[in-house]
N, C-alpha and C positions, 0 to 999 in steps of 0.2 A: 543632565540637569533639567527638570521640567520647568513649567511656568511657575514664577513666583508670585504669590499674592500676600497682601498685607492681612495680618489677623488682628481683628477688631474686637473691643470689648462691647458690652451692650450699651456703653455711652458713647460708641462710635470714636473710639480712641485707639490709635494704632499702638499695639504692645509688642509685635514680632512679625516675622514673616514666615510663610511656609511654602514649600514647594510642591506642586501637584504632581502626583505619580505620573511620570511621562508616558508609561504604557497604557494608561487609562484615560488621560486627560489630553494626550497629544497624538491621537489616532488620526489617520487620513479620513477624509469624507467617505461614507458608505450610504448614499441616500436610498440605493434599491434595497439594501439590508434592513435599513431603519423602517422603510415602508412595510416591508415584509413582517417586521417586528410589531408594529402597529396593528396590521391586519391580525396577527396571531394573538395579540391582547384583547383587542375588541371583539373578535370571534369568540374567545374563551368567555367573556363577560355576557354573551347572549344566552338567555334562559332556554330557549328551544322547548318551551311547553306548550304551544298553540297546538290545538287538538280538534279534529271534526269527526263526526261519525259516519260510517259508511253505511250502506244499504243493509249490511247485517248486523249493524249496531243499533239502529233506530227502532222505536218501539211500533208494534203493530205489524200487520201485514201477514197475519196468520191464515187468511183465506183470500180468495178472489174477490175484489169489491163488487163487482157483478157479473152476470153471465156474459159469456164470449160474444153472443150474437143476439141481435133482436132489440136491442135498447137504443140504438142511433147513437151510442157514444163510442169512442175510440177504446179498442181493446186494452185492458189493464189486468194485470197478474197480481199486483201488490202495491198497497199505498206506500212502501218504502221506496218505491223507485226514484231514481234522481230526477225524474222529471215531474215529480209531484212537489208540491209545497211540504216543507217538514220531512221530505224523503232524505235518503242518504246523499252524502256528498261524494263526487268523483274526484279522486286525487287530491283530496283536501289534505292540509297540513297534519302532520302526527308528531309527537315529541320525538326530538332528535338532538344531537350534540352538534354545535357548530364549531367545536374546537379544531384546530389545525395543528398539523406537526410541523415543528421547526427544529432543526438540529441545534444542539447546544453551542457549537462553535458559531453558528449565524447569530444566535441571541447575545453572546459575548461581544461579538465584533458590532452588533448594533447599539448595544450599551455603550461600548467605547466611543463610538462614532457620535452618539447623541451627547455625552458628556463633553467630547472634545470640541463640538460645535458651539456649546454654552461658554466654554473657556475661551475660545477663539474670539468671541464677540464681546468678551469681558461682563458676561451675566452670572459669575459666580462670586458670592461674598462669603467670607470665612469669619465666623466669631470663635473668640477663645473659649467661652462656655455659653450656654443658653439655658438659664432656669429662673423660674418665678415661684414665689413663696406661696401663693395660692391662686387659683384660676381667676383670670381677670381679662375680659375681652379689651377692655380700656387700655389695660398696661400693655398688652401685646400689640393693639394698634399704635400705641406711643411708641413702642420699641421699633416698629417699621418706619415710623416717620422719623425718628432719631437717625437710622440706618439709612435713611433716604431710598428706601425700597418702594417702587413703583410698580403697578401693574400687577399680575399674577406672580405669587411666590410660592415656591415649594421649598420648605423648611425640612432639612434632613439631620436627624438626630442619631446620636449611637445607638440608643435603644429607645424603647417606647416610654414618654414620659407623660402621665395622664393630666398632669396639671398644664403643661405646655399645650397639649392636644385640646384639652376643654377651653382653655383661653382664645385658641385659634379656630375652633370649629363654627363660631357664629360669624366669621369673616369670610364672605364669599369668594374672595380672591385669594386666599391663602389655605393651602394644604401641607399637613405635617405627616412626615412618614418616618419609621425607623430606617437606618441604612439597609438593613435586610430587606426593606420592602420596596426600595427603589427601582423604578421600571422606567422605560423608553417613553410611554405614552405621557406619563405626568411630566418627564423632563422637557418635553416638546410643548406641552401645555403652559409651561411656566415660562414668564419673562426674566424671573431671577431665581436662582439657586442659593439657598442660604444654608451652609453647612456650618457645623462646629468643627474644631480641628481634629477631635476624635473620630468624628463621622467621615472625614476625608481619608483618614487612615484605614478605616474599616471598609470604605468603598474601594480603595486602591488594593488591600488585600484580596476582596471578593472578585474583582473584574480584572486583575492583573493579568 
């Protein structure tokens, strides 16, 4: 039997209890794997679009700027030389992918470790359901105050809910994700994880 948490309504009233899947929320600490996973995610988010022109790509340089001897100036063969202003760049950045490779087994262990760490410190709250009639930042802020959620909150839904997402998008300390979009980086960034009962079941199935 895994850790048991209270299931709350949106009015912060306890209606039931739920056991967190032990294989996902009771894993041993794996700080080194979590670190690798964060590097994996952050690297994948880098655009890698920086680009400079080499001497073969800058314009001009079709002829020698001046004759080799007799001018008193240094020898020059092309205005595209890296020594010249507006010349080519030596070993400058080119478009590239920063993505790292990480085994699937490592990713799974890192996710379990991150979720287990939040469960260990009591940073997981469970809602019976989460729904709003229409998009309202005011209503969503009031919900968090009712539930006594402080700091950064990561709200995990069973599937995408446009009304809830629109209600939370203007709150800088709140992020809403569907269960399939859950990731280690966002878990670590949050002070509190707010999941629905259905979302816990989906997370347990995905990362068991």
